[in-house]
C-alpha positions as CSV (number, residue, x, y, z in Angstrom):
1,M,34.9,-51.1,19.8
2,N,37.9,-50.3,22.6
3,E,37.7,-46.8,24.7
4,I,40.1,-44.3,23.5
5,E,42.8,-43.4,26.0
6,D,43.1,-39.7,27.1
7,L,46.4,-38.2,26.6
8,Q,47.4,-36.2,29.8
9,L,49.6,-33.8,30.1
10,M,51.9,-34.0,33.7
11,W,54.5,-31.1,35.0
12,E,57.6,-32.0,35.3
13,P,60.6,-29.6,36.0
14,S,60.5,-26.6,33.3
15,R,58.3,-29.0,30.7
16,Y,54.8,-30.7,30.6
17,K,55.1,-35.2,29.5
18,A,52.2,-36.7,28.6
19,N,52.4,-40.3,26.6
20,N,49.6,-43.4,27.0
21,A,51.6,-46.2,26.7
22,P,51.6,-48.9,27.2
23,N,47.9,-49.4,25.8
24,G,48.1,-47.0,23.9
25,C,45.4,-46.3,21.2
26,P,44.1,-49.3,19.0
27,T,43.8,-49.1,15.5
28,S,41.2,-51.0,12.9
29,S,43.4,-53.4,11.8
30,G,44.4,-54.6,16.1
31,G,47.3,-52.9,17.2
32,K,47.7,-49.1,18.5
33,V,49.4,-46.3,18.6
34,V,50.9,-44.7,21.4
35,Y,52.1,-41.3,21.6
36,N,54.8,-39.5,23.8
37,V,54.4,-35.5,23.9
38,T,57.0,-33.3,25.5
39,V,56.4,-29.0,25.7
40,W,58.7,-26.7,26.6
41,G,59.4,-23.4,26.4
42,S,60.5,-23.0,22.7
43,G,58.5,-25.7,21.4
44,I,56.8,-29.5,21.1
45,D,58.3,-32.6,21.0
46,A,56.2,-35.3,19.7
47,L,56.7,-39.2,19.0
48,D,53.9,-41.1,17.3
49,Q,54.5,-45.0,16.9
50,I,52.4,-47.5,15.2
51,Y,52.4,-51.3,16.7
52,D,51.0,-54.1,14.2
53,V,48.7,-56.8,16.0
54,K,51.9,-58.5,17.1
55,G,53.3,-55.5,19.4
56,N,55.9,-55.0,16.7
57,L,56.9,-51.4,16.0
58,I,56.2,-50.4,12.3
59,V,55.9,-47.1,12.2
60,N,58.0,-44.4,14.2
61,I,57.3,-40.8,14.1
62,P,58.6,-38.1,15.2
63,I,57.6,-34.7,15.2
64,E,59.1,-31.4,15.9
65,Y,57.5,-27.7,16.1
66,R,59.6,-25.0,17.4
67,R,59.3,-21.2,17.9
68,I,60.5,-19.3,15.9
69,N,60.6,-15.5,15.5
70,S,58.1,-13.2,14.1
71,I,59.5,-10.9,11.2
72,P,59.1,-7.7,12.0
73,E,57.0,-5.5,9.8
74,P,58.0,-2.7,8.8
75,S,57.3,0.6,10.7
76,L,55.4,3.4,9.4
77,T,57.9,5.7,9.5
78,I,59.7,3.8,7.0
79,G,56.6,3.6,4.6
80,L,56.1,7.1,4.9
81,L,59.7,7.3,3.8
82,A,59.7,5.3,0.7
83,L,56.3,6.6,-0.2
84,G,58.3,10.3,-0.4
85,I,60.7,9.1,-2.2
86,G,58.9,7.4,-5.0
87,C,56.4,10.8,-5.2
88,V,59.9,12.7,-5.9
89,S,61.4,10.4,-8.4
90,S,58.2,10.3,-10.1
91,V,58.3,14.5,-10.1
92,R,61.4,14.6,-11.3
93,L,60.9,11.5,-13.9
94,G,58.2,14.3,-15.0
95,K,60.3,17.1,-15.7
96,Q,63.2,15.9,-17.2
97,K,60.2,14.8,-19.7
98,H,58.6,18.2,-19.7
99,K,62.0,19.6,-20.4
100,S,62.5,17.3,-23.4
101,K,59.8,18.3,-25.1
102,Y,60.8,21.7,-25.3
103,K,64.2,20.7,-26.6
104,E,62.9,19.1,-29.3
105,K,61.0,22.0,-31.3
106,T,63.1,24.4,-32.8
107,F,61.8,27.5,-33.2
108,V,61.8,30.1,-36.6
């Protein structure tokens, strides 16, 4: 079995780069997979290339990972405000039901 070549990241100005060309990693069919990776501050770019036993490129897979801004969590203040509004609404609704109950009754 062939030895798998390590992929080592090397620092370049403002980024890390790595590849395992020209040897790549051997496949079970006698071909190879060559990896190219660039790590930036805001993401990762990767290119996986699969070659057949004759050295012909058969698959070219670009992959991009990008940092996204996190979704802010609602603050405790907003949560308490929403809870308070919900409680006031339910109390008012309860009073309205209570009043309508008395309006329906007729006194003789």
